[in-house]
NULO-941435 format. One record per residue (C-alpha): x, z, y; residue in three letters. Coordinates in steps of 0.05 Angstrom, whole numbers, plus 32768, in hexadecimal, padded with zeros to 4 digits. Each point is the difference from the previous one (the first is absolute). Layout:
N
XZYALA
...
% end
This chain:
151
7C48816680B9UNK
802E7FF7803BUNK
8034802D7FE0UNK
7FFE7FD97FBFUNK
80077FBE8027UNK
803C801D8026UNK
801F80197FBFUNK
7FF97FBC7FE0UNK
801D7FDF803EUNK
803C802D7FFFUNK
800C7FF47FB5UNK
7FF97FB48009UNK
802E8002803EUNK
803580287FD9UNK
7FFC7FD27FC4UNK
80067FBF8029UNK
8037801E802BUNK
802980137FC2UNK
7FF77FBA7FE3UNK
800E7FDD8042UNK
804C7FF77FF5UNK
7FF57FDA7FC0UNK
7FC47FDA801CUNK
80257FEB8040UNK
803D7FEC7FD7UNK
7FD57FD47FD3UNK
7FDC7FE2803DUNK
80447FEF801EUNK
80187FE07FBFUNK
7FC17FD67FFAUNK
7FFE7FEA8049UNK
80497FEA7FFDUNK
7FF27FD87FC1UNK
8024802D7FCFUNK
7FC580177FD7UNK
802680017FBEUNK
803E8020801EUNK
803C7FE98026UNK
80237FE27FC3UNK
7FCC7FCA7FF4UNK
7FF37FBD8022UNK
7FB47FFE8006UNK
7FFE7FB78016UNK
7FB87FEA8009UNK
7FE680457FEFUNK
801D801B8042UNK
7FC27FE98026UNK
7FD380277FD1UNK
802D803D8007UNK
7FFA7FFD804CUNK
7FB57FFC7FFAUNK
7FFF803C7FD1UNK
802C80258031UNK
7FCF7FF58038UNK
7FC780177FD3UNK
8028803F7FEDUNK
800E800D8049UNK
7FB67FFC8011UNK
7FEF802E7FC5UNK
803480338016UNK
7FE67FFF8048UNK
7FB880077FE6UNK
8016803B7FD5UNK
802680268035UNK
7FE57FF08045UNK
7FB780187FFBUNK
801480427FE2UNK
8039800A8032UNK
7FD27FF1803BUNK
7FCA802F7FE7UNK
803280387FF4UNK
801E7FF58045UNK
7FBA8005801FUNK
7FF280407FD9UNK
8042801F8015UNK
7FF67FE98049UNK
7FBA801E8002UNK
801E80447FECUNK
80397FFE8032UNK
80207FC78027UNK
804680137FEAUNK
7FED7FF57FB7UNK
7FF57FB6800CUNK
80447FEC7FE2UNK
7FFB802F7FC5UNK
7FE67FCB7FCEUNK
80367FD08017UNK
803680347FF5UNK
7FE180107FBDUNK
80037FB67FEEUNK
804A7FFE8012UNK
800D803F7FD7UNK
7FDB7FE57FC3UNK
80237FBD8008UNK
804380258000UNK
7FEC80277FC2UNK
7FEB7FBF7FDEUNK
80457FE28010UNK
8021803F7FE6UNK
7FD87FFD7FBFUNK
800E7FB67FF8UNK
804980078012UNK
80217FE2803DUNK
80257FCA7FD8UNK
7FC17FE97FDDUNK
7FDA7FFF8042UNK
80357FD88025UNK
80057FCF7FC6UNK
7FB97FEB800FUNK
80197FE48042UNK
803A7FD87FE1UNK
80368034800CUNK
802780297FCFUNK
80207FCA7FD6UNK
804280187FE3UNK
803B7FD28008UNK
804480147FE4UNK
80427FE5801AUNK
804380147FE3UNK
803380188033UNK
80497FEE8001UNK
801E80457FF6UNK
802A80247FCCUNK
7FC380217FE3UNK
7FC67FD47FEBUNK
7FC68013802EUNK
7FC07FDD8013UNK
7FDC7FFC8041UNK
7FB580057FF9UNK
7FDC7FDE8039UNK
7FB6800A800AUNK
7FEC7FC6802BUNK
7FC57FD2800AUNK
80027FC67FD1UNK
80087FCD8039UNK
804280208014UNK
801E80057FBAUNK
80227FBB7FFDUNK
802480048044UNK
801580487FF1UNK
80187FEA7FBBUNK
802B7FCA801FUNK
801C80308034UNK
800F80377FCEUNK
801E7FCD7FCFUNK
802D7FE68038UNK
801680468014UNK
800B80187FB9UNK
80227FC27FE5UNK
804780057FE8UNK
80347FE1802EUNK
% end
């Protein structure tokens, strides 16, 4: 029975760790009031989105913390140096989840990765693609427009 419980714990831990990049990104979007995405103005619904973000955060902590603590205790009882093994496994599964999801899609959950194109004043028509947080896009647009403007 103990082996079955440990096997189920490891499978659950792996599953939640793989889904954590998406889950944490969604939590961040909801807590910051961007539950529908960064292109929408949620208005009065932003309060509800923040509340849902807190609920999602509590659910994520409830899903990952008990299993992580129990696996850390099991690894520590075998050998003291194995205490950090579940935490390293979490980091590894998290990285695999980001890899499966794609870095650009992962970083878009946090408001980064918006593509802005600015024509340069050169003989050949080229574009500069800036991947910046949304809050910096207008000042950078003004700066690049000033620098690239024709004299």
